[in-house]
C-alpha positions as CSV (number, residue, x, y, z in Angstrom):
1,M,-0.1,-0.6,-0.5
2,S,2.5,2.5,0.8
3,D,4.3,1.8,-2.8
4,E,1.3,2.0,-4.5
5,F,0.5,5.5,-2.4
6,V,4.8,7.2,-3.4
7,T,3.9,5.6,-7.0
8,R,0.5,7.3,-7.3
9,S,1.5,10.6,-5.6
10,L,4.8,11.5,-7.8
11,D,2.8,10.2,-11.0
12,E,0.1,12.8,-10.2
13,I,2.6,15.4,-8.6
14,R,4.6,14.9,-12.3
15,F,1.6,15.2,-14.6
16,W,0.4,17.5,-12.8
17,S,2.8,20.1,-11.9
18,R,4.0,20.2,-15.4
19,I,0.3,21.3,-16.9
20,M,0.1,24.3,-13.5
21,K,3.6,25.2,-15.0
22,E,2.6,26.0,-18.6
23,H,-0.7,27.2,-16.8
24,S,1.1,29.8,-15.7
25,L,3.2,30.9,-19.0
26,F,0.0,31.0,-21.0
27,L,-1.3,33.7,-18.8
28,R,2.1,35.5,-18.7
29,L,1.8,35.5,-22.9
30,G,-1.8,36.9,-22.2
31,F,-1.1,39.5,-19.8
32,R,-0.7,43.1,-21.4
33,C,2.8,44.4,-21.2
34,E,1.9,47.2,-18.4
35,D,0.8,44.0,-16.2
36,T,4.0,43.2,-14.6
37,Q,2.8,42.5,-10.8
38,L,1.1,40.2,-13.0
39,I,4.1,38.9,-14.7
40,K,6.1,38.9,-12.6
41,E,3.8,36.2,-10.3
42,A,3.2,34.5,-13.4
43,L,7.3,34.1,-13.0
44,E,7.5,32.7,-9.5
45,F,4.5,30.4,-10.5
46,Q,6.4,29.4,-13.6
47,A,9.5,28.8,-11.5
48,I,7.8,27.6,-7.8
49,F,6.7,23.9,-10.5
50,E,9.1,23.9,-13.0
51,D,11.2,22.9,-9.6
52,I,7.6,20.8,-8.4
53,E,8.8,19.2,-11.3
54,R,11.8,18.5,-10.9
55,R,11.8,17.1,-7.9
56,A,9.0,14.8,-8.2
57,H,10.9,13.4,-10.8
58,A,14.3,13.0,-8.6
59,Y,12.2,10.8,-5.5
60,P,12.6,7.1,-6.4
61,I,9.5,4.9,-6.3
62,N,10.9,3.4,-2.8
63,T,11.4,6.5,-1.4
64,D,9.8,6.6,2.8
65,P,6.1,7.0,2.5
66,Q,5.6,10.4,4.8
67,T,8.3,12.1,3.4
68,I,6.0,12.0,-0.5
69,R,2.8,12.8,2.3
70,D,5.2,15.9,3.2
71,F,5.6,17.0,-0.3
72,N,2.6,16.4,-1.4
73,T,1.4,18.9,1.4
74,E,4.2,21.6,0.1
75,V,2.8,20.8,-3.2
76,H,-0.6,20.7,-2.5
77,T,0.0,24.7,-0.8
78,A,1.6,26.1,-3.9
79,V,-1.7,24.7,-5.7
80,T,-4.0,26.5,-3.9
81,R,-2.1,29.8,-4.4
82,I,-2.7,29.3,-8.0
83,W,-5.3,28.5,-8.0
84,A,-6.3,31.8,-6.3
85,F,-3.9,34.0,-8.5
86,K,-6.0,32.4,-11.4
87,R,-9.7,32.8,-10.2
88,K,-8.0,36.5,-9.2
89,V,-7.1,36.9,-13.1
90,L,-10.9,36.3,-13.9
91,G,-12.2,38.7,-11.6
92,L,-9.9,40.8,-12.6
93,I,-10.7,40.0,-16.7
94,L,-14.5,40.5,-15.9
95,T,-14.7,43.4,-14.7
96,C,-12.8,44.9,-17.4
97,K,-9.8,46.0,-14.9
98,L,-7.1,44.6,-18.1
99,P,-8.8,45.8,-21.0
100,G,-6.9,44.3,-24.2
101,Q,-5.3,41.6,-22.1
102,N,-5.7,38.0,-24.3
103,N,-6.6,35.4,-21.9
104,F,-9.9,34.0,-22.2
105,P,-12.4,33.7,-19.1
106,L,-13.3,30.2,-20.2
107,L,-9.7,29.4,-20.1
108,V,-9.0,31.7,-17.3
109,D,-11.5,29.6,-15.8
110,H,-10.7,26.2,-17.1
111,V,-7.0,26.5,-16.0
112,S,-8.5,27.0,-12.6
113,R,-10.5,24.2,-12.7
114,E,-7.7,22.0,-13.3
115,A,-5.8,23.4,-10.5
116,N,-8.6,22.9,-7.7
117,Y,-8.4,18.8,-8.7
118,F,-5.6,18.4,-8.8
119,R,-5.5,20.0,-5.2
120,N,-8.7,17.8,-4.7
121,R,-6.6,14.8,-5.8
122,L,-3.2,15.3,-3.3
123,E,-6.1,15.3,-0.6
124,E,-7.4,12.0,-1.4
125,L,-4.2,10.6,-1.3
126,N,-2.9,12.4,1.6
127,T,-6.5,10.8,3.7
128,G,-6.7,8.3,1.6
129,R,-10.3,8.7,1.5
130,L,-11.1,6.4,-2.0
131,E,-14.2,7.7,-4.0
132,P,-16.3,4.5,-4.8
133,L,-15.5,3.1,-8.3
134,P,-18.9,4.0,-9.9
135,D,-18.7,7.7,-8.4
136,A,-15.4,8.0,-9.4
137,I,-16.7,7.0,-13.1
138,I,-18.9,9.1,-13.3
139,D,-16.9,12.3,-11.5
140,E,-13.8,12.1,-13.9
141,N,-15.8,11.6,-16.6
142,V,-18.1,14.9,-16.0
143,F,-15.0,16.8,-14.8
144,F,-12.5,16.1,-18.0
145,L,-15.5,16.2,-20.2
146,K,-15.9,19.9,-20.2
147,I,-12.0,20.2,-20.2
148,M,-11.9,18.5,-23.9
149,A,-15.1,19.9,-24.8
150,D,-13.2,23.9,-23.8
151,H,-10.0,22.7,-25.3
152,A,-11.9,22.7,-29.3
153,K,-13.7,26.2,-28.3
154,F,-9.9,27.3,-27.9
155,I,-8.6,25.8,-31.0
156,S,-11.7,27.0,-32.8
157,H,-10.9,30.4,-31.6
158,L,-7.1,30.6,-31.7
159,L,-6.8,29.0,-35.5
160,D,-6.6,31.3,-37.9
161,P,-10.1,32.3,-39.6
162,S,-8.9,31.4,-43.1
163,E,-8.4,27.9,-41.9
164,R,-12.4,27.3,-42.5
165,K,-11.7,23.3,-42.6
166,L,-10.0,22.7,-39.1
167,V,-12.3,25.5,-37.4
168,E,-15.2,23.9,-38.2
169,Q,-13.7,20.4,-37.2
170,A,-13.0,22.2,-33.5
171,R,-17.0,23.7,-33.5
172,E,-17.7,20.0,-34.2
173,F,-16.0,18.3,-31.5
174,S,-16.9,21.8,-29.2
175,N,-20.3,19.9,-30.0
176,E,-19.9,16.7,-29.5
177,F,-18.7,16.5,-26.0
178,D,-20.9,19.4,-24.8
179,T,-23.6,16.8,-25.5
180,L,-20.9,14.1,-23.6
181,M,-20.9,16.5,-20.7
182,F,-24.6,16.7,-20.5
183,Q,-25.3,12.9,-20.6
184,A,-22.6,12.4,-18.3
185,V,-24.4,14.7,-16.0
186,D,-27.7,13.2,-16.2
187,L,-25.9,10.1,-16.0
188,S,-24.2,12.0,-12.3
189,S,-28.1,13.5,-11.3
190,M,-29.7,9.6,-11.6
191,R,-27.3,8.2,-8.7
192,P,-27.1,5.7,-7.4
193,Q,-29.9,4.0,-9.6
194,S,-27.4,4.7,-12.8
195,Q,-24.3,3.0,-11.5
196,T,-25.4,-0.6,-13.3
197,V,-22.1,-1.8,-14.4
198,P,-23.9,-2.6,-18.5
199,L,-24.7,1.4,-18.0
200,L,-21.1,2.5,-17.7
201,S,-20.1,0.3,-19.1
202,Q,-21.5,1.8,-22.7
203,F,-21.0,5.5,-21.6
204,V,-16.8,4.9,-20.8
205,D,-16.5,3.2,-24.1
206,E,-18.7,5.9,-25.7
207,N,-16.6,8.4,-24.1
208,R,-14.1,7.1,-25.0
209,V,-14.3,6.4,-29.0
210,S,-14.8,10.2,-29.3
211,V,-11.5,11.2,-27.0
212,K,-9.2,8.8,-28.9
213,S,-11.2,11.2,-32.1
214,L,-10.0,14.7,-30.8
215,R,-7.2,13.3,-29.1
216,D,-5.6,12.6,-32.8
217,F,-7.5,15.8,-33.8
218,K,-5.0,17.2,-31.2
219,K,-1.6,15.7,-32.4
220,T,-2.5,15.9,-36.2
221,A,-3.0,19.7,-35.0
222,R,0.2,19.5,-33.1
223,D,1.4,18.6,-35.6
224,L,0.5,21.1,-38.2
225,I,1.7,23.8,-35.9
226,E,5.1,22.7,-35.2
227,E,6.0,21.7,-38.8
228,C,4.1,25.8,-39.3
229,R,2.1,24.0,-42.1
230,I,-1.4,26.1,-41.0
231,K,-2.4,29.6,-39.9
232,S,-3.1,30.0,-35.6
233,I,-2.1,31.8,-32.8
234,I,-1.6,28.3,-31.0
235,H,1.5,28.9,-28.9
236,P,3.1,25.4,-30.3
237,L,3.3,24.0,-26.7
238,L,-0.1,24.8,-26.3
239,A,-0.8,22.4,-28.5
240,D,1.0,20.1,-27.5
241,H,-0.5,20.3,-23.5
242,V,-4.2,19.7,-24.7
243,F,-2.6,16.8,-26.3
244,R,-1.2,15.3,-23.4
245,E,-4.4,16.3,-21.8
246,A,-6.4,14.1,-23.4
247,E,-4.5,11.3,-23.3
248,R,-4.3,11.3,-19.7
249,F,-8.3,11.1,-19.9
250,L,-8.1,8.1,-22.4
251,F,-5.5,6.6,-19.3
252,I,-8.5,6.5,-16.7
253,L,-10.1,5.7,-18.9
254,D,-8.9,2.4,-20.4
255,M,-8.6,1.4,-16.6
256,F,-12.1,2.2,-16.0
257,D,-12.8,0.1,-18.8
258,Q,-11.1,-2.9,-17.2
259,S,-12.1,-2.9,-14.0
260,L,-15.6,-3.1,-15.3
261,S,-14.7,-5.6,-17.8
262,G,-13.6,-7.8,-14.7
263,V,-9.6,-7.3,-15.0
264,K,-8.6,-7.1,-11.4
265,V,-7.1,-3.2,-10.8
266,N,-6.0,-1.5,-8.1
267,K,-7.7,1.8,-7.6
268,R,-5.2,3.7,-7.4
269,E,-4.4,3.0,-10.4
270,I,-7.5,4.9,-11.7
271,L,-6.2,8.2,-9.7
272,F,-8.7,8.1,-7.3
């Protein structure tokens, strides 16, 4: 159990600390040149999470669990701080205090939701509070389906309008994932009666097919952006960033599918 706790904790921190580091960069790039205090704070968070990511990769799997528990607590504090920063920025944007800046309000809300998800994950790991599998399946999907829908919206708005075919594809993915997300919300509201193996299995299978298609679209867009073959204002790192999050979601769906099909899967491998 201790080894599983260490493995799961390090995996979460290695993945999400990099995401938090990149969020700091993306927010900074969207600020106006006169927003010197916000730029300074974003740079500080970028350095904080770069250091956390480095340290997470330096810990071996046989590290003492208490050391990792303390590390989780330290990271939790950093994530809480960046979550508060993101919500502050969102408030400034929505009250028109940063006219001319280039961060979409939905993007800032999006990155704050991911910080809150990371923070909750660290709390669950340290307390050993495991969500029952049927609840985890629904809750993870509600969260990630909205993340995927958001990604499609960002892509469609950041592509050059002349890239009509890609823009239309991104909009189609946005509509598809909005629909899937609302289906997940409906399934959630029907709990616990909706938590049968056949219903959950169909739910996971349907979502996985759509996530694979979106993942492949993101990969193609990322490669085209890196090769300067399409017109957009998408940073190459942002293109890779959203691709990696789709890969993460697919990994989670695969673990759920294995559990539902009777394959023995350790619950701590399913990120809850």
